[in-house]
C-alpha positions in Angstrom: 105.3 75.8 87.5 104.5 76.7 91.1 101.0 77.5 92.4 101.6 81.2 92.4 102.8 81.2 88.8 99.8 79.1 87.8 97.5 81.6 89.5 99.2 84.6 87.8 98.8 82.9 84.5 95.1 82.2 85.2 94.6 85.8 86.3 96.2 87.1 83.1 94.0 84.8 81.0 90.9 86.1 82.8 92.1 89.7 82.4 92.4 89.2 78.6 88.9 87.6 78.4 87.4 90.5 80.3 89.2 93.0 78.1 87.9 91.3 75.0 84.4 91.5 76.4 84.8 95.2 77.2 86.1 95.8 73.7 83.0 94.1 72.2 80.7 96.1 74.5 82.4 99.4 73.7 83.2 99.1 70.0 85.2 101.6 68.1 82.9 104.4 66.9 82.9 107.0 64.2 81.2 110.3 63.8 81.2 113.3 66.1 80.9 111.3 69.3 83.9 109.0 68.4 86.2 110.9 70.8 84.0 109.9 73.7 84.1 106.3 72.7 87.9 106.5 72.3 88.2 107.9 75.8 86.0 105.2 77.2 88.0 102.5 75.5 91.3 104.2 76.7 90.1 104.2 80.3 89.0 100.6 80.3 91.5 98.9 77.9 94.7 100.3 79.3 95.9 97.2 81.2 95.3 96.3 84.8 95.0 93.0 86.6 91.2 93.0 86.5 91.0 91.8 90.1 87.3 92.8 90.6 86.2 91.0 87.4 88.2 88.0 88.5 86.3 88.0 91.8 83.0 88.2 89.9 83.8 85.2 87.6 85.4 83.1 90.3 82.6 83.6 92.8 80.1 82.9 90.0 81.8 79.6 89.3 81.0 78.4 92.8 77.4 78.3 91.8 77.8 77.0 88.2 76.8 80.3 86.6 77.4 80.3 82.8 80.6 82.3 82.2 79.0 84.5 79.4 76.7 86.0 82.1 79.5 86.4 84.6 81.7 88.1 82.0 79.1 90.7 81.3 78.8 91.5 85.0 82.6 91.5 85.3 82.8 94.0 82.5 80.2 96.2 84.1 82.1 96.2 87.4 85.3 97.0 85.7 83.6 99.9 83.9 82.6 101.4 87.2 86.1 100.8 88.6 87.6 102.5 85.6 85.2 105.5 85.8 86.2 106.0 89.4 89.9 106.0 88.4 89.3 108.5 85.6 87.5 110.9 88.0 90.0 110.2 90.9 92.9 111.2 88.6 91.4 114.6 87.7 93.1 117.8 88.9 90.1 118.5 91.2 90.7 115.2 92.9 94.2 113.5 93.1 95.6 115.4 90.1 97.6 112.4 88.7 99.4 112.3 85.4 100.1 108.5 85.3 97.8 105.5 85.6 99.0 101.9 84.9 102.1 103.3 83.4 100.3 105.5 80.8 99.0 109.1 80.8 95.8 109.5 82.7 92.6 110.0 80.7 92.4 113.7 81.1 96.1 114.0 80.0 95.6 111.8 77.0 92.4 113.6 76.0 91.2 116.6 78.1 89.4 117.2 81.4 85.9 117.6 79.9 86.2 114.5 77.8 87.6 112.5 80.8 84.6 113.6 82.9 82.2 112.6 80.2 83.9 109.3 79.6 83.6 108.5 83.3 79.9 109.5 83.3 79.3 107.3 80.2 81.1 104.3 81.7 79.1 104.5 85.0 75.7 104.7 83.2 76.6 102.0 80.7 77.5 99.6 83.5 73.9 99.7 84.7 72.6 99.3 81.2 74.6 96.1 80.9 73.4 94.7 84.2 69.8 95.5 83.2 70.0 93.7 79.9 68.4 90.3 79.5 71.6 88.9 78.1 73.1 89.3 81.6 70.4 87.0 83.2 67.0 85.9 82.1 65.5 86.7 85.5 64.4 90.3 86.0 64.7 89.8 89.7 68.4 88.8 89.4 69.1 91.8 87.2 67.4 94.1 89.6 69.4 92.7 92.5 72.6 93.2 90.6 71.7 96.8 89.8 70.7 97.5 93.5 73.9 95.9 94.8 76.2 97.9 92.5 74.3 101.1 93.1 74.7 100.7 96.8 78.4 99.8 96.6 79.4 102.6 94.2 77.2 105.5 95.5 77.2 107.9 98.4 77.2 105.1 101.0 80.0 103.3 99.1 82.8 104.2 96.8 81.8 107.8 96.2 81.3 108.4 99.9 84.7 106.9 100.5 86.2 109.3 98.0 84.6 112.2 99.9 86.2 111.0 103.1 89.5 110.7 101.3 89.3 114.4 100.2 88.5 115.4 103.8 91.5 113.4 105.0 93.8 116.0 103.4 92.7 118.6 105.9 91.9 116.4 108.9 93.9 113.9 111.0 92.1 110.6 110.9 92.5 107.7 113.4 92.5 104.0 112.7 88.7 103.6 112.9 88.1 106.5 110.5 90.8 105.3 108.0 89.3 101.8 108.1 85.8 103.2 107.4 87.2 105.4 104.6 88.9 102.4 102.9 86.0 100.1 103.4 83.8 102.5 101.5 86.3 103.7 98.9 87.9 100.4 98.0 86.2 97.6 99.9 82.6 98.1 98.8 83.4 97.5 95.1 85.5 94.4 96.0 82.6 93.2 98.2 80.0 93.6 95.4 82.3 91.8 93.0 82.0 88.7 95.2 78.3 89.3 95.9 77.6 89.5 92.2 78.6 85.9 91.7 76.2 84.8 94.5 73.4 86.9 93.0 73.9 85.4 89.6 73.8 81.9 91.1 70.8 82.6 93.3 73.0 81.3 96.2 71.6 80.7 99.7 72.1 83.4 102.4 74.9 81.4 104.1 77.0 81.5 100.9 76.3 85.3 100.6 77.5 85.8 104.1 80.7 83.7 103.7 81.6 85.6 100.5 80.8 89.0 102.1 83.1 88.2 105.1 85.9 87.0 102.7 85.5 90.2 100.7 85.6 92.5 103.8 88.9 91.1 105.0 90.3 91.0 101.4 89.4 94.6 100.8 91.3 95.8 103.9 94.3 93.6 103.1 94.3 95.0 99.5 94.3 98.6 100.8 97.1 98.0 103.3 99.1 96.4 100.4 98.4 99.5 98.4 99.6 101.7 101.2 102.8 99.7 101.5 103.4 100.0 97.7 102.9 103.8 98.1 105.8 103.7 100.6 108.1 101.0 99.3 107.1 100.4 95.6 108.9 101.3 92.4 106.9 103.9 90.4 107.8 102.2 87.1 106.6 98.9 88.4 103.5 100.2 90.2 102.6 102.3 87.1 101.7 105.5 89.0 103.3 108.1 91.2 104.2 106.8 94.7 104.5 108.7 97.9 101.3 110.6 97.2 99.7 110.1 100.5 102.7 111.3 102.5 103.1 114.3 100.2 99.4 115.2 100.8 99.8 114.7 104.6 97.2 111.9 104.6 97.1 109.3 107.3 97.2 105.7 106.1 97.4 102.2 107.6 101.2 102.4 107.2 101.6 105.8 108.7 99.5 104.7 111.7 100.9 101.2 112.2 104.3 101.4 110.7 105.5 99.2 107.8 106.1 95.9 109.7 102.8 96.1 111.7 100.9 97.0 108.6 102.4 94.0 106.7 101.5 91.7 109.7 98.0 93.1 109.7 97.5 92.5 106.0 98.7 88.9 106.4 96.3 88.3 109.3 93.4 89.7 107.3 94.3 87.4 104.4 94.3 84.4 106.8 90.9 85.4 108.1 89.6 85.9 104.5 90.7 82.4 103.6 89.0 80.9 106.7 85.7 82.3 105.5 85.9 80.2 102.4 85.9 76.9 104.3 82.2 76.1 103.3 83.2 76.0 99.7 86.1 73.6 100.2 88.5 73.1 97.2 86.1 74.9 94.8 87.3 78.2 96.3 91.0 77.6 95.8 91.2 80.3 93.2 89.8 82.8 95.7 92.3 81.7 98.3 95.1 82.2 95.8 93.9 85.6 95.0 93.9 86.6 98.7 97.5 85.5 98.9 98.4 87.3 95.7 96.9 90.6 96.8 99.5 91.2 99.5 102.5 89.8 97.6 102.0 91.8 94.4 104.4 94.5 93.3 101.9 96.7 91.5 
């Protein structure tokens, strides 16, 4: 078995463990509110590679953090990511019918239930981070809450989504597209790495190295997404492709062209890997993830 195959197997095993954790944290419910719980489970347990949770767990391993703590944080990050996808797919946003090869949450349920499921996932993520089972130190838990709030709010993911909506009516240049994607996609990737360092009470130098890695990884990830939107197979990708072109949005690919965009993604991955030098062989899984991000087909 080659290294890439070994990594993909490791990623799949991690995804299952994260899914099992989410399933325990969001148990099947009964009563009048069961429909909300069903929608929350549908939104979070419908597949996916769980890249952000993998970053949480793998960065936490660098600092010998117990995996049960990292799994709770990983689940919380995935809930925030899932909430963002549920809301992003709504008719008022991207109006998508398909996500990970299945009907989107508002199609499977209805728009109001999808909105409430997203709201519930977002707030529950912070409840999980604030719980003593996540870490015995109140300071660590507070730092996790602050980091995720900053990454997912108006100065992070939500702000990036606002810029993405504006991009439908305005022509954005490279600097603006980079900022949009850094906020919309990169900030949640960055906090996934930062969470491991927070859990491990890592020194500032380690925080900085992981932050720099995540910055380059996030941009490479988005360029790869843009390439999939142009070249991917909808059945393999699991969602409609060509959306950005149909909406008249500028992307890394539309600005750079396919070959230059692909070269840029590979350069960013090389830079990301260089930032991991202080961790030596312990960071090999993060290196493998960076390579996988631009070679994936979905």
